[in-house]
Structure formats: structure tokens, C-alpha cells
C-alpha positions in Angstrom: 75.6 102.1 69.4 74.7 99.2 71.2 75.4 98.4 75.2 77.5 95.5 73.9 79.8 97.8 72.4 81.4 99.1 75.3 81.0 96.2 77.2 83.8 94.9 75.1 86.2 96.8 76.4 85.7 95.5 79.8 88.3 92.8 79.7 90.8 94.6 78.0 90.6 97.2 80.6 90.5 95.2 83.3 93.8 93.3 82.0 95.8 96.8 81.4 95.0 97.5 84.8 96.4 94.3 85.7 99.5 93.9 83.8 100.1 98.2 85.4 99.8 96.6 88.6 102.1 94.2 87.9 104.4 97.3 86.6 103.6 99.5 89.7 104.6 96.3 92.4 107.2 96.0 90.2 108.6 99.2 90.9 108.0 99.0 94.5 110.5 95.6 94.7 113.1 97.2 92.7 113.1 99.9 94.8 113.3 98.3 98.6 115.9 96.6 96.8 118.1 99.3 95.8 117.6 100.9 99.6 118.4 97.2 101.1 121.7 97.5 98.8 124.3 97.7 100.8 127.5 96.3 97.8 129.7 99.3 96.3 128.1 101.0 93.7 128.9 104.5 92.1 127.3 106.9 94.0 126.4 108.4 89.5 124.7 105.1 88.8 122.6 105.2 91.9 121.6 108.3 91.6 120.4 108.5 87.7 118.9 104.8 88.9 117.0 106.9 91.6 115.7 109.4 89.0 114.5 106.8 86.3 112.5 105.3 89.4 111.1 108.4 90.6 109.8 109.2 86.8 108.8 105.6 86.0 106.8 105.7 89.4 105.1 109.1 88.1 104.3 107.4 84.6 103.1 104.5 86.2 100.5 106.5 88.7 99.6 108.4 85.1 99.1 105.1 83.3 96.6 104.2 85.6 94.5 107.3 86.4 94.2 107.1 83.0 93.1 103.3 82.4 90.6 104.0 85.9 88.9 106.7 84.5 88.8 104.7 80.9 86.9 102.1 83.1 84.9 104.3 84.6 83.9 106.4 81.3 83.0 102.8 79.7 80.7 102.1 82.7 78.8 105.5 82.5 78.8 105.2 78.8 77.0 101.6 79.2 74.6 103.3 81.4 73.7 106.2 79.1 73.2 103.4 76.3 71.0 101.4 78.6 68.7 104.2 79.2 68.7 104.7 75.9 70.7 108.3 76.0 72.6 107.3 73.0 74.4 110.6 72.5 75.6 110.6 75.6 76.7 107.0 75.5 78.2 107.8 72.2 80.7 110.8 73.5 81.6 109.0 77.0 83.0 106.1 75.1 84.6 108.5 72.9 86.5 109.7 76.3 86.8 106.0 77.3 88.7 105.6 74.4 90.9 108.6 74.5 91.8 107.8 77.8 92.3 104.4 77.6 94.4 105.7 74.6 96.2 107.5 76.7 96.9 104.9 79.4 98.9 103.4 76.7 100.9 106.0 75.3 102.0 106.4 79.1 102.7 103.0 79.2 105.1 103.1 76.3 106.6 105.9 77.6 106.7 103.8 80.8 108.4 100.7 79.0 111.2 103.2 77.4 112.2 104.5 80.9 112.6 101.2 82.3 114.9 99.7 79.3 117.0 102.7 80.0 117.2 101.9 83.5 118.1 98.2 82.4 120.3 99.9 80.4 122.3 101.8 83.4 122.4 98.2 85.2 124.2 96.5 82.4 126.8 99.2 82.3 127.3 99.2 85.9 127.4 95.1 85.8 130.0 95.8 82.6 132.3 98.6 84.6 132.5 96.3 87.4 133.4 93.4 85.5 136.0 95.2 83.6 137.8 96.1 87.0 
């Protein structure tokens, strides 16, 4: 394994962390909007939205931590390979890949919850339109 192998992950991990940050900012915006909302809405729907938002925040935090850990492990892998510690570099690179995979699994889980949250919102719109 050469020094360039882990370096190939740098752009991918950077873009992934940017996407995660955008998801976090979107969540923050949704929470602020929910807090400022004055329209009449069923208490049950707000409670479900808050529950889903809390889940999404937790998952976003976990996927960001796993993504940053992946980036750190990838950097340490490159440093070990630079020092010609091939076995250490390979182990760190493997750990980086595992952390990146974990981050992607949490991202998929968060997207699933996000879709459920949108369905709650659509159901509320349908219920209000039917009145």
C-alpha cells in the first residue's frame, strides 16, 4: 500500500462532511421554524415532528463524529505510511474505511427518518386541506 491510497479518500470524506454539515444546518432551520410557528396545528403532529427531529439530530451528530474520525484515521494512516510503518498504516486505513462505512450507515438511517418526517408534514397538509 502506498501513501496515495489513503489520500484518495480525502476529497470524498471532505465532501461527505460538507453534506453532513448542510443536513445539520437544515435541521437547525427546521427546528427554528417549528419554534416560531404560530399556525394552528395538532399537538400530536408537533410532538411527532419534535421526536423525529431529535432522532435526526442524534444521528447527524453520530455520522459527523464517524466522518471526522474517518478523516483523522485516514490522516494518521498517511502519516504512518510516510514513516514507512506499512502495517500500522494499513490498519489505520482499514479503521478509517470502517468508520466511513459506519458514517454512511448512520446517514442512510437519518435519510429514512427524514423521509418519515416529510410524510408527517404531508399528512398534516392533507388533513388541513380536507377540512
